[in-house]
N, C-alpha and C positions, 0 to 999 in steps of 0.2 A: 555605456554600461546600463545595467538594469536599474530601474527606479520603481518606487512604489511596492517593493517586495515586503510581504508581511513577515515579521520576526517572531510571532507568538505561536506558530504552529510547529512545535518541536517536541511534543509529548507523544511517545510511541507506546504508552500503556494501553492494553486492551483487556486488562483483568476485570472480571466481573460483568462482562457484557451479557445482557439478557435478550431474549428474542424481541421484546418490545423496543429495547434501545437500538438493536440492530435495524429493525423495521424503520424506526425514526431516522436513522442515519441514511439509509438507502432512499427513503422517500424525500428527504431534504436534498440529497444529491440529484435525484431524478427531476425535481422541480427547480433545481439550481439555486435554492435558497441558502444552502450550506454544502459546498463541495469540499472545503478544506478538511473537515472532519472525516469525510469519506476517503479522501486520498491518504490521510494519516492511517486510517484503518487498513487500506489496501497494502501499504508498505509493511505494516505489522503482520498481516496475514501471510505475505510472501516470506517473512522471516520466521514465522512460527509453524506454518503448515507444510510439512515435509512433502506431501504429495503435490500440493499446488506449486510449490517451488520447483519440484522435479519436472513437472509437466511444462511449466512456463520456461524453464531453462532449456528443455528439449527444443521448444519452438525458437527460442533465441539462437541457440547454437546451430540449428538447421539453417537459419537465414545467414548467419555469419560464415557458414561453410560454403555458400554459393559463390560461383564465379560471376563477377560483374561484367556485363556486356554493354558497351557503348557503341552505338552505330551513328555515323554522321548522317545528317539530313539529306545530303546529296553528295555528288562526287567533286564538288567545287573545292578549291584550295581552302577557302575560308571555313567551310563546314568541316573539312578534314582537320584543320587547326583547332577548331572549337572542340571537336570530339577528342582530339589528343589531350587538350588541356583538361577536359572533364575526366578522362581516364587517370591522368596524373593526380588530379584532385581527389578522386575516390580512393586511390591507392596510398594517399598520404597518411602519415601517422595520426593527425588530428581526427580525420574522418574514420579511420579504422578504430581508434580508441573510443569514439563517440557512438559507434554502431550499437553496442549493447545498451547504452543509455537511451538511445532513440527507440529501441525495441521495448522499453517499458510501456510504450503506447499499447502493447497487447494487454497489459494488466490494467492500466488506468483509463484507456480510451484515447489518450494523446500523450505525447512526450516531446519535450522542447529542449534544445541546446542553443545557447547563445554564442554567436560567432564573434571571435576577436580577429579582425583583419590586419594583416601585415600590409600596410600601404607603401607604395613606392611610385617611381616615375613610370614604370611599365605596368606589368600585370599584377593586380592585387591577389594575394593568396591568404588562405585561412591559417592563422597562427595557432589557434586552439578553438575547440568547441567545448563550452562549459555547460554541464548538465544543470538545468533549472527544474526543481521539483514541480509536479503538476499543480500543486496548490498555489503556486505563484500566479496562476492564470485562471481565467474564468471564461465561460462562453457568452457570446452576445445573446442578450435576452430575446432578441427578435428572430434571428435566423437559427440560433442554437447550434451553430457550427463554427463561427468565426471566433478565434481566440482573442482575448483582451488581457492586458496586464492588470492584475488585481490591484485595487487601491489599497494603500497602507493605512487608511483610517476608516472607521465605521461611517457609512453613508457617503464615502468618497466615490467618485466616478472612475470606472476602469478606463484605461487608455489604450489606444491602438498600438500595435506592435510596429516598431521601426522597420521599413522595408530593407531586405537583405541582411537583417541582423539576427534572424532566428532560423534554425533548422527545425521543422515541425514534422513529426510522424503521427498521423491520425489514421490508423488502419480502419478499413471498411469491414468490420467484423459483423455488423448488424445494421439494418436500416433504422434510421432514427438518430437520437442524441448519442454522441460519442461516449458520454458518461455511461449510459446503459449498455453500451457495446463492449466495454472493458470486461475482461474475463473474470475479474474479481467481483463484479456486480452479481454474478450468478454463483460464484464459488463461496461467497460470504456465508450463506446459510449452511452449506456443508461444513465449513470451518467451525461455525458456532456449535452445530450438533456434535461434531467430533470432539470439540473442546469440552463440552459438558459431559459427554460419555466418558472421556478420558479421566476427568476429575472424579467422577463416580467410581470408576474402576480403581483409581489410585486409593480412594478412601476405603474401598473394600479390601484391596490388597494389603493395606496397612494393618488391618485387624484380623485378616483371615488366619485361622489356625491358632489364634491366641486365646487363652482361657478367659472365661467370663470373670469380670471383677465384681466381687460380691462383698458388701460391707454390712455388718450386722450390729444391731444395738439392742439393749435390753428394754423390756417394757418400763415405761416411766422415765425414759431418758429425756432430758430437756431438749426443746426444739433447737436451741443454739448449738448444742453438741451434735444433734442429728445433722444440722447444716454443715458443721465442720467436717463430719464423717463423709457426707455427700460430696463435698468439695475435694476431700482428699482422695476418695475413690475415683471421682471424675478425672482427676489429674493423671491417673494411671493409664487411661486409655479411653476408647470410644464407647465400648459396650459395658455399661455399668448397671448394677442393681443394688439398691439399698433397702433393706427390709428389717422388720423387728425380729429379734431372736426370742422365740417362745421358750420359756423355762418353767 
């Protein structure tokens, strides 16, 4: 089973992101100093950006619709048996159900499923493939391509992945670090700009066509009473004006 898995990264809030904050998240992910926050943001963007989700889903469904072809290495009986076993494995329910999970690598740069093997006297089979979020793992600081299991304590050392225990999809979308190859790395800026523009549009739509709120007070009115008037008028809407009533 999986060990060293962090339990603190479960906040999916992206409210109030500023350009400076987004730049800090992307830079921290690029230099591998903090990838967990980046992956949390990536999942939130897929949930909140309709266009990004649509385009990502199109790519996932295109792959899922392909026919899998397995060719034996030679005409020998042994290679034919291996090819047949691989075809059976790829057509099994665990692999079919895990395919969409593994295609999250298009978004994040990598995607990992942990294999639970059904062991027996004869051929071992995969009982299930459990999706593990991208922030459970980190890249080797030296080669920046080998995945390691993230330590569950600050300052702890990441551990190597057990052989034959994980199915890993790391698509070659761009030369260099897999983090910077994920589609969300370049889509994040478009998401932020659209998010800010949408908020501004909603603020405008909320008051468009509504009359101006105007509060008036007589000369000599106490400052305390003017403050009460200003607060009362402000509570009615966004566009407010408070001025002295000339009599």
